[in-house]
Biopython code that builds the backbone (N, CA, C, O; Angstrom):
import numpy as np
from Bio.PDB.StructureBuilder import StructureBuilder

atoms = [
    (1, "MET", "N", (0.837, -1.188, 0.000)),
    (1, "MET", "CA", (0.000, 0.000, 0.000)),
    (1, "MET", "C", (0.884, 1.255, 0.000)),
    (1, "MET", "O", (1.961, 1.287, 0.594)),
    (2, "THR", "N", (0.392, 2.261, -0.676)),
    (2, "THR", "CA", (1.085, 3.541, -0.721)),
    (2, "THR", "C", (0.149, 4.613, -0.221)),
    (2, "THR", "O", (-1.020, 4.661, -0.604)),
    (3, "LYS", "N", (0.661, 5.465, 0.628)),
    (3, "LYS", "CA", (-0.126, 6.590, 1.128)),
    (3, "LYS", "C", (0.057, 7.753, 0.158)),
    (3, "LYS", "O", (1.172, 8.039, -0.279)),
    (4, "THR", "N", (-1.046, 8.417, -0.172)),
    (4, "THR", "CA", (-0.969, 9.529, -1.117)),
    (4, "THR", "C", (-2.018, 10.576, -0.767)),
    (4, "THR", "O", (-2.905, 10.337, 0.052)),
    (5, "THR", "N", (-1.905, 11.713, -1.385)),
    (5, "THR", "CA", (-2.883, 12.793, -1.218)),
    (5, "THR", "C", (-3.667, 12.920, -2.509)),
    (5, "THR", "O", (-3.091, 12.935, -3.596)),
    (6, "VAL", "N", (-4.984, 13.012, -2.388)),
    (6, "VAL", "CA", (-5.855, 13.129, -3.554)),
    (6, "VAL", "C", (-6.779, 14.324, -3.339)),
    (6, "VAL", "O", (-7.337, 14.502, -2.256)),
    (7, "GLU", "N", (-6.933, 15.132, -4.369)),
    (7, "GLU", "CA", (-7.886, 16.238, -4.297)),
    (7, "GLU", "C", (-9.214, 15.766, -4.859)),
    (7, "GLU", "O", (-9.275, 15.238, -5.970)),
    (8, "LEU", "N", (-10.281, 15.957, -4.088)),
    (8, "LEU", "CA", (-11.622, 15.532, -4.493)),
    (8, "LEU", "C", (-12.556, 16.730, -4.544)),
    (8, "LEU", "O", (-12.410, 17.682, -3.777)),
    (9, "LYS", "N", (-13.500, 16.668, -5.443)),
    (9, "LYS", "CA", (-14.581, 17.656, -5.427)),
    (9, "LYS", "C", (-15.373, 17.443, -4.144)),
    (9, "LYS", "O", (-15.474, 16.322, -3.646)),
    (10, "ASP", "N", (-15.925, 18.511, -3.621)),
    (10, "ASP", "CA", (-16.696, 18.408, -2.377)),
    (10, "ASP", "C", (-17.821, 17.386, -2.480)),
    (10, "ASP", "O", (-18.056, 16.618, -1.548)),
    (11, "GLU", "N", (-18.524, 17.380, -3.630)),
    (11, "GLU", "CA", (-19.651, 16.456, -3.770)),
    (11, "GLU", "C", (-19.180, 14.995, -3.831)),
    (11, "GLU", "O", (-19.861, 14.099, -3.333)),
    (12, "HIS", "N", (-18.005, 14.763, -4.449)),
    (12, "HIS", "CA", (-17.470, 13.397, -4.489)),
    (12, "HIS", "C", (-17.055, 12.943, -3.093)),
    (12, "HIS", "O", (-17.309, 11.805, -2.696)),
    (13, "ARG", "N", (-16.419, 13.838, -2.361)),
    (13, "ARG", "CA", (-16.022, 13.513, -0.997)),
    (13, "ARG", "C", (-17.241, 13.186, -0.150)),
    (13, "ARG", "O", (-17.218, 12.240, 0.637)),
    (14, "ALA", "N", (-18.295, 13.957, -0.304)),
    (14, "ALA", "CA", (-19.521, 13.723, 0.476)),
    (14, "ALA", "C", (-20.129, 12.359, 0.142)),
    (14, "ALA", "O", (-20.571, 11.638, 1.037)),
    (15, "ILE", "N", (-20.148, 12.016, -1.110)),
    (15, "ILE", "CA", (-20.700, 10.715, -1.519)),
    (15, "ILE", "C", (-19.848, 9.582, -0.973)),
    (15, "ILE", "O", (-20.372, 8.613, -0.423)),
    (16, "LEU", "N", (-18.528, 9.702, -1.125)),
    (16, "LEU", "CA", (-17.642, 8.664, -0.609)),
    (16, "LEU", "C", (-17.761, 8.549, 0.912)),
    (16, "LEU", "O", (-17.721, 7.447, 1.458)),
    (17, "ARG", "N", (-17.904, 9.670, 1.583)),
    (17, "ARG", "CA", (-18.062, 9.665, 3.043)),
    (17, "ARG", "C", (-19.359, 8.946, 3.420)),
    (17, "ARG", "O", (-19.382, 8.149, 4.359)),
    (18, "ALA", "N", (-20.430, 9.230, 2.688)),
    (18, "ALA", "CA", (-21.715, 8.573, 2.974)),
    (18, "ALA", "C", (-21.606, 7.065, 2.774)),
    (18, "ALA", "O", (-22.155, 6.291, 3.558)),
    (19, "ILE", "N", (-20.903, 6.649, 1.732)),
    (19, "ILE", "CA", (-20.695, 5.213, 1.500)),
    (19, "ILE", "C", (-19.931, 4.607, 2.664)),
    (19, "ILE", "O", (-20.311, 3.560, 3.187)),
    (20, "ALA", "N", (-18.858, 5.267, 3.065)),
    (20, "ALA", "CA", (-18.041, 4.755, 4.167)),
    (20, "ALA", "C", (-18.850, 4.651, 5.448)),
    (20, "ALA", "O", (-18.780, 3.634, 6.139)),
    (21, "VAL", "N", (-19.611, 5.673, 5.774)),
    (21, "VAL", "CA", (-20.422, 5.665, 6.997)),
    (21, "VAL", "C", (-21.462, 4.557, 6.936)),
    (21, "VAL", "O", (-21.678, 3.848, 7.920)),
    (22, "SER", "N", (-22.110, 4.405, 5.775)),
    (22, "SER", "CA", (-23.159, 3.382, 5.657)),
    (22, "SER", "C", (-22.602, 1.973, 5.826)),
    (22, "SER", "O", (-23.334, 1.054, 6.196)),
    (23, "ARG", "N", (-21.323, 1.803, 5.559)),
    (23, "ARG", "CA", (-20.700, 0.485, 5.688)),
    (23, "ARG", "C", (-19.909, 0.334, 6.991)),
    (23, "ARG", "O", (-19.277, -0.693, 7.239)),
    (24, "GLY", "N", (-19.959, 1.371, 7.804)),
    (24, "GLY", "CA", (-19.277, 1.307, 9.091)),
    (24, "GLY", "C", (-17.770, 1.464, 9.004)),
    (24, "GLY", "O", (-17.048, 1.025, 9.899)),
    (25, "TRP", "N", (-17.294, 2.079, 7.946)),
    (25, "TRP", "CA", (-15.858, 2.259, 7.768)),
    (25, "TRP", "C", (-15.424, 3.599, 8.343)),
    (25, "TRP", "O", (-16.143, 4.593, 8.240)),
    (26, "ARG", "N", (-14.258, 3.617, 8.942)),
    (26, "ARG", "CA", (-13.665, 4.879, 9.392)),
    (26, "ARG", "C", (-12.826, 5.421, 8.253)),
    (26, "ARG", "O", (-12.007, 4.687, 7.699)),
    (27, "GLY", "N", (-12.996, 6.647, 7.895)),
    (27, "GLY", "CA", (-12.223, 7.242, 6.813)),
    (27, "GLY", "C", (-12.773, 6.871, 5.437)),
    (27, "GLY", "O", (-13.775, 6.168, 5.307)),
    (28, "LEU", "N", (-12.078, 7.370, 4.423)),
    (28, "LEU", "CA", (-12.540, 7.204, 3.043)),
    (28, "LEU", "C", (-11.748, 6.164, 2.251)),
    (28, "LEU", "O", (-12.132, 5.817, 1.134)),
    (29, "SER", "N", (-10.660, 5.670, 2.811)),
    (29, "SER", "CA", (-9.750, 4.820, 2.039)),
    (29, "SER", "C", (-10.429, 3.635, 1.376)),
    (29, "SER", "O", (-10.225, 3.398, 0.186)),
    (30, "ARG", "N", (-11.228, 2.891, 2.116)),
    (30, "ARG", "CA", (-11.864, 1.703, 1.530)),
    (30, "ARG", "C", (-12.875, 2.081, 0.456)),
    (30, "ARG", "O", (-12.988, 1.391, -0.558)),
    (31, "ALA", "N", (-13.609, 3.166, 0.666)),
    (31, "ALA", "CA", (-14.576, 3.616, -0.342)),
    (31, "ALA", "C", (-13.855, 4.052, -1.612)),
    (31, "ALA", "O", (-14.308, 3.749, -2.716)),
    (32, "ILE", "N", (-12.736, 4.759, -1.465)),
    (32, "ILE", "CA", (-11.960, 5.186, -2.631)),
    (32, "ILE", "C", (-11.371, 3.972, -3.336)),
    (32, "ILE", "O", (-11.371, 3.904, -4.565)),
    (33, "GLU", "N", (-10.869, 3.012, -2.562)),
    (33, "GLU", "CA", (-10.314, 1.793, -3.149)),
    (33, "GLU", "C", (-11.367, 1.050, -3.968)),
    (33, "GLU", "O", (-11.091, 0.608, -5.084)),
    (34, "GLU", "N", (-12.568, 0.914, -3.418)),
    (34, "GLU", "CA", (-13.657, 0.258, -4.159)),
    (34, "GLU", "C", (-13.996, 1.016, -5.427)),
    (34, "GLU", "O", (-14.210, 0.415, -6.480)),
    (35, "ALA", "N", (-14.046, 2.337, -5.327)),
    (35, "ALA", "CA", (-14.375, 3.154, -6.502)),
    (35, "ALA", "C", (-13.322, 2.983, -7.599)),
    (35, "ALA", "O", (-13.662, 2.880, -8.778)),
    (36, "ILE", "N", (-12.063, 2.953, -7.215)),
    (36, "ILE", "CA", (-10.986, 2.780, -8.190)),
    (36, "ILE", "C", (-11.058, 1.390, -8.825)),
    (36, "ILE", "O", (-10.932, 1.256, -10.042)),
    (37, "GLU", "N", (-11.260, 0.359, -8.007)),
    (37, "GLU", "CA", (-11.363, -0.997, -8.537)),
    (37, "GLU", "C", (-12.533, -1.130, -9.508)),
    (37, "GLU", "O", (-12.407, -1.758, -10.559)),
    (38, "PHE", "N", (-13.682, -0.532, -9.148)),
    (38, "PHE", "CA", (-14.864, -0.556, -10.013)),
    (38, "PHE", "C", (-14.552, 0.128, -11.343)),
    (38, "PHE", "O", (-14.863, -0.399, -12.411)),
    (39, "TYR", "N", (-13.942, 1.294, -11.267)),
    (39, "TYR", "CA", (-13.599, 2.042, -12.473)),
    (39, "TYR", "C", (-12.663, 1.232, -13.369)),
    (39, "TYR", "O", (-12.900, 1.095, -14.570)),
    (40, "LEU", "N", (-11.599, 0.700, -12.772)),
    (40, "LEU", "CA", (-10.620, -0.044, -13.562)),
    (40, "LEU", "C", (-11.241, -1.267, -14.220)),
    (40, "LEU", "O", (-10.964, -1.557, -15.384)),
    (41, "GLU", "N", (-12.082, -1.987, -13.479)),
    (41, "GLU", "CA", (-12.734, -3.175, -14.033)),
    (41, "GLU", "C", (-13.636, -2.810, -15.199)),
    (41, "GLU", "O", (-13.582, -3.445, -16.252)),
    (42, "HIS", "N", (-14.462, -1.793, -15.016)),
    (42, "HIS", "CA", (-15.415, -1.420, -16.063)),
    (42, "HIS", "C", (-14.753, -0.683, -17.219)),
    (42, "HIS", "O", (-15.199, -0.786, -18.361)),
    (43, "HIS", "N", (-13.701, 0.050, -16.929)),
    (43, "HIS", "CA", (-12.977, 0.730, -18.001)),
    (43, "HIS", "C", (-12.326, -0.316, -18.896)),
    (43, "HIS", "O", (-12.365, -0.200, -20.121)),
    (44, "ALA", "N", (-11.731, -1.329, -18.294)),
    (44, "ALA", "CA", (-11.114, -2.411, -19.078)),
    (44, "ALA", "C", (-12.162, -3.125, -19.907)),
    (44, "ALA", "O", (-11.918, -3.444, -21.071)),
    (45, "GLU", "N", (-13.338, -3.385, -19.322)),
    (45, "GLU", "CA", (-14.419, -4.044, -20.066)),
    (45, "GLU", "C", (-14.859, -3.193, -21.244)),
    (45, "GLU", "O", (-15.112, -3.716, -22.329)),
    (46, "SER", "N", (-14.954, -1.886, -21.038)),
    (46, "SER", "CA", (-15.400, -1.026, -22.138)),
    (46, "SER", "C", (-14.348, -0.973, -23.239)),
    (46, "SER", "O", (-14.697, -0.873, -24.416)),
    (47, "GLU", "N", (-13.065, -1.039, -22.882)),
    (47, "GLU", "CA", (-12.007, -1.069, -23.892)),
    (47, "GLU", "C", (-12.077, -2.359, -24.705)),
    (47, "GLU", "O", (-11.884, -2.340, -25.921)),
    (48, "VAL", "N", (-12.352, -3.469, -24.042)),
    (48, "VAL", "CA", (-12.482, -4.753, -24.745)),
    (48, "VAL", "C", (-13.660, -4.683, -25.710)),
    (48, "VAL", "O", (-13.554, -5.104, -26.862)),
    (49, "ALA", "N", (-14.789, -4.147, -25.230)),
    (49, "ALA", "CA", (-15.980, -4.027, -26.076)),
    (49, "ALA", "C", (-15.704, -3.111, -27.262)),
    (49, "ALA", "O", (-16.100, -3.414, -28.388)),
    (50, "ARG", "N", (-15.030, -2.000, -27.016)),
    (50, "ARG", "CA", (-14.722, -1.059, -28.093)),
    (50, "ARG", "C", (-13.820, -1.722, -29.133)),
    (50, "ARG", "O", (-14.032, -1.561, -30.335)),
    (51, "SER", "N", (-12.823, -2.460, -28.673)),
    (51, "SER", "CA", (-11.928, -3.161, -29.601)),
    (51, "SER", "C", (-12.692, -4.186, -30.431)),
    (51, "SER", "O", (-12.462, -4.323, -31.632)),
    (52, "ALA", "N", (-13.603, -4.904, -29.776)),
    (52, "ALA", "CA", (-14.398, -5.908, -30.488)),
    (52, "ALA", "C", (-15.239, -5.257, -31.575)),
    (52, "ALA", "O", (-15.381, -5.806, -32.668)),
    (53, "LEU", "N", (-15.802, -4.081, -31.277)),
    (53, "LEU", "CA", (-16.594, -3.382, -32.283)),
    (53, "LEU", "C", (-15.731, -2.929, -33.457)),
    (53, "LEU", "O", (-16.133, -3.050, -34.614)),
    (54, "VAL", "N", (-14.553, -2.413, -33.154)),
    (54, "VAL", "CA", (-13.657, -1.959, -34.215)),
    (54, "VAL", "C", (-13.274, -3.128, -35.118)),
    (54, "VAL", "O", (-13.205, -2.976, -36.338)),
    (55, "GLU", "N", (-13.024, -4.300, -34.517)),
    (55, "GLU", "CA", (-12.672, -5.482, -35.302)),
    (55, "GLU", "C", (-13.811, -5.903, -36.232)),
    (55, "GLU", "O", (-13.570, -6.484, -37.290)),
    (56, "ARG", "N", (-15.040, -5.610, -35.838)),
    (56, "ARG", "CA", (-16.209, -6.028, -36.624)),
    (56, "ARG", "C", (-16.640, -4.966, -37.644)),
    (56, "ARG", "O", (-17.644, -5.140, -38.335)),
    (57, "ARG", "N", (-15.901, -3.901, -37.734)),
    (57, "ARG", "CA", (-16.256, -2.845, -38.666)),
    (57, "ARG", "C", (-16.412, -3.438, -40.063)),
    (57, "ARG", "O", (-15.552, -4.179, -40.541)),
    (58, "GLY", "N", (-17.513, -3.101, -40.698)),
    (58, "GLY", "CA", (-17.785, -3.592, -42.040)),
    (58, "GLY", "C", (-18.551, -4.899, -42.069)),
    (58, "GLY", "O", (-18.831, -5.425, -43.146)),
    (59, "ALA", "N", (-18.900, -5.439, -40.890)),
    (59, "ALA", "CA", (-19.626, -6.713, -40.849)),
    (59, "ALA", "C", (-21.062, -6.551, -41.346)),
    (59, "ALA", "O", (-21.653, -7.505, -41.850)),
    (60, "TRP", "N", (-21.630, -5.337, -41.207)),
    (60, "TRP", "CA", (-22.979, -5.078, -41.704)),
    (60, "TRP", "C", (-22.888, -4.475, -43.095)),
    (60, "TRP", "O", (-21.927, -3.781, -43.428)),
    (61, "SER", "N", (-23.894, -4.750, -43.890)),
    (61, "SER", "CA", (-23.965, -4.078, -45.187)),
    (61, "SER", "C", (-24.292, -2.607, -44.946)),
    (61, "SER", "O", (-24.722, -2.229, -43.856)),
    (62, "SER", "N", (-24.089, -1.796, -45.957)),
    (62, "SER", "CA", (-24.383, -0.357, -45.826)),
    (62, "SER", "C", (-25.848, -0.117, -45.495)),
    (62, "SER", "O", (-26.170, 0.748, -44.681)),
    (63, "ASP", "N", (-26.754, -0.895, -46.135)),
    (63, "ASP", "CA", (-28.185, -0.738, -45.876)),
    (63, "ASP", "C", (-28.523, -1.068, -44.424)),
    (63, "ASP", "O", (-29.243, -0.319, -43.764)),
    (64, "VAL", "N", (-28.005, -2.184, -43.933)),
    (64, "VAL", "CA", (-28.271, -2.582, -42.544)),
    (64, "VAL", "C", (-27.702, -1.532, -41.587)),
    (64, "VAL", "O", (-28.353, -1.176, -40.605)),
    (65, "ALA", "N", (-26.513, -1.043, -41.860)),
    (65, "ALA", "CA", (-25.890, -0.035, -41.009)),
    (65, "ALA", "C", (-26.734, 1.239, -40.978)),
    (65, "ALA", "O", (-26.920, 1.828, -39.914)),
    (66, "ARG", "N", (-27.253, 1.676, -42.151)),
    (66, "ARG", "CA", (-28.099, 2.881, -42.205)),
    (66, "ARG", "C", (-29.395, 2.678, -41.428)),
    (66, "ARG", "O", (-29.819, 3.562, -40.683)),
    (67, "ARG", "N", (-30.033, 1.501, -41.600)),
    (67, "ARG", "CA", (-31.281, 1.216, -40.863)),
    (67, "ARG", "C", (-31.026, 1.228, -39.361)),
    (67, "ARG", "O", (-31.811, 1.796, -38.601)),
    (68, "ASN", "N", (-29.949, 0.613, -38.939)),
    (68, "ASN", "CA", (-29.638, 0.597, -37.510)),
    (68, "ASN", "C", (-29.326, 1.997, -36.993)),
    (68, "ASN", "O", (-29.728, 2.349, -35.884)),
    (69, "ALA", "N", (-28.624, 2.787, -37.771)),
    (69, "ALA", "CA", (-28.321, 4.168, -37.365)),
    (69, "ALA", "C", (-29.606, 4.976, -37.222)),
    (69, "ALA", "O", (-29.744, 5.757, -36.281)),
    (70, "ARG", "N", (-30.555, 4.791, -38.157)),
    (70, "ARG", "CA", (-31.844, 5.497, -38.060)),
    (70, "ARG", "C", (-32.613, 5.055, -36.815)),
    (70, "ARG", "O", (-33.197, 5.879, -36.112)),
    (71, "THR", "N", (-32.607, 3.760, -36.551)),
    (71, "THR", "CA", (-33.313, 3.234, -35.371)),
    (71, "THR", "C", (-32.704, 3.795, -34.096)),
    (71, "THR", "O", (-33.425, 4.208, -33.188)),
    (72, "ILE", "N", (-31.389, 3.811, -34.027)),
    (72, "ILE", "CA", (-30.712, 4.354, -32.836)),
    (72, "ILE", "C", (-31.037, 5.831, -32.669)),
    (72, "ILE", "O", (-31.309, 6.281, -31.556)),
    (73, "ALA", "N", (-31.011, 6.587, -33.754)),
    (73, "ALA", "CA", (-31.334, 8.018, -33.688)),
    (73, "ALA", "C", (-32.762, 8.228, -33.202)),
    (73, "ALA", "O", (-33.022, 9.122, -32.397)),
    (74, "GLU", "N", (-33.689, 7.405, -33.690)),
    (74, "GLU", "CA", (-35.094, 7.503, -33.266)),
    (74, "GLU", "C", (-35.239, 7.202, -31.776)),
    (74, "GLU", "O", (-35.948, 7.911, -31.063)),
    (75, "VAL", "N", (-34.581, 6.171, -31.317)),
    (75, "VAL", "CA", (-34.630, 5.820, -29.890)),
    (75, "VAL", "C", (-34.076, 6.965, -29.053)),
    (75, "VAL", "O", (-34.647, 7.323, -28.023)),
    (76, "ARG", "N", (-32.967, 7.534, -29.495)),
    (76, "ARG", "CA", (-32.366, 8.654, -28.751)),
    (76, "ARG", "C", (-33.284, 9.865, -28.719)),
    (76, "ARG", "O", (-33.388, 10.539, -27.695)),
    (77, "ARG", "N", (-33.952, 10.147, -29.834)),
    (77, "ARG", "CA", (-34.886, 11.299, -29.865)),
    (77, "ARG", "C", (-36.042, 11.095, -28.892)),
    (77, "ARG", "O", (-36.511, 12.054, -28.279)),
    (78, "ASN", "N", (-36.500, 9.869, -28.749)),
    (78, "ASN", "CA", (-37.666, 9.581, -27.908)),
    (78, "ASN", "C", (-37.317, 9.172, -26.490)),
    (78, "ASN", "O", (-38.212, 8.958, -25.672)),
    (79, "TRP", "N", (-36.021, 9.059, -26.182)),
    (79, "TRP", "CA", (-35.603, 8.636, -24.836)),
    (79, "TRP", "C", (-35.891, 9.762, -23.855)),
    (79, "TRP", "O", (-35.561, 10.917, -24.124)),
    (80, "PRO", "N", (-36.511, 9.435, -22.709)),
    (80, "PRO", "CA", (-36.802, 10.485, -21.730)),
    (80, "PRO", "C", (-35.510, 11.127, -21.216)),
    (80, "PRO", "O", (-34.543, 10.437, -20.891)),
    (81, "SER", "N", (-35.516, 12.449, -21.150)),
    (81, "SER", "CA", (-34.314, 13.121, -20.648)),
    (81, "SER", "C", (-34.352, 13.184, -19.124)),
    (81, "SER", "O", (-35.407, 13.010, -18.513)),
    (82, "ARG", "N", (-33.200, 13.432, -18.518)),
    (82, "ARG", "CA", (-33.116, 13.517, -17.059)),
    (82, "ARG", "C", (-33.887, 14.714, -16.521)),
    (82, "ARG", "O", (-34.345, 14.699, -15.379)),
    (83, "SER", "N", (-34.032, 15.750, -17.340)),
    (83, "SER", "CA", (-34.722, 16.947, -16.875)),
    (83, "SER", "C", (-36.237, 16.819, -16.960)),
    (83, "SER", "O", (-36.965, 17.682, -16.470)),
    (84, "SER", "N", (-36.713, 15.739, -17.583)),
    (84, "SER", "CA", (-38.168, 15.563, -17.745)),
    (84, "SER", "C", (-38.804, 15.085, -16.470)),
    (84, "SER", "O", (-40.018, 14.884, -16.423)),
]
sb = StructureBuilder()
sb.init_structure("model")
sb.init_model(0)
sb.init_chain("A")
sb.init_seg("    ")
for serial, (resi, resn, name, xyz) in enumerate(atoms, 1):
    if name == "N":
        sb.init_residue(resn, " ", resi, " ")
    sb.init_atom(name, np.array(xyz, "f"), 0.0, 1.0, " ", f" {name:<3s}", serial, name[0])
structure = sb.get_structure()
């Protein structure tokens, strides 16, 4: 383990503190460690997924790709926004 100093936004610190308190932990170290592990795991997964997509480039015909792009655009237009 290495001890270090990290600057956090106030809102991030508050969230991490709430997580630590809810789990009965003293301090933020374990909450920060969990957050970092979660990020690294999911970031690696997203990189694998992105690479897999790049490898499959051209697997769809132009027509299928256009239809899927239109469908995705339609879904995005109709997706409820957070402000709604």
